[in-house]
C-alpha positions, 0 to 999 in steps of 0.5 A: 609129297603134298601140293597146293590145290589147282587154281579155282578155275581148273576143275578138280577130280574130287568134284565128281558126284559121290557115285562116280567111281571108287576112291583111290589115292593119287599116285603122286600126292596120295590125296583121295580121288575118284577113279572114274571115266569122267576124271580126266587125270585118272588115276591122278587127282589133278593135271599137276600131279599127272604132269609131275609123274610124266616128268619123272618118267621123261627124266628117267627117274622111273625105270621098268626092270628088264633082262640085262642087255647083251654086252656084245650086242645082239644079232638077229638071223 
């Protein structure tokens, strides 16, 4: 998925110095970005990608696999 650049007044994660950490692909758009403590959206490249990902979790597009639930319900002693 591709996206447009953040507004000019918004900092970009890629504006970090070359030694700011390893370069990784943004999980949302696959753009290269620094994985470093001074990247406020780590591991994402921008606030936009971070919010898109959070929206996907909130709308249950992503799920974490677990044990199937007990159809009778579970009781604890």
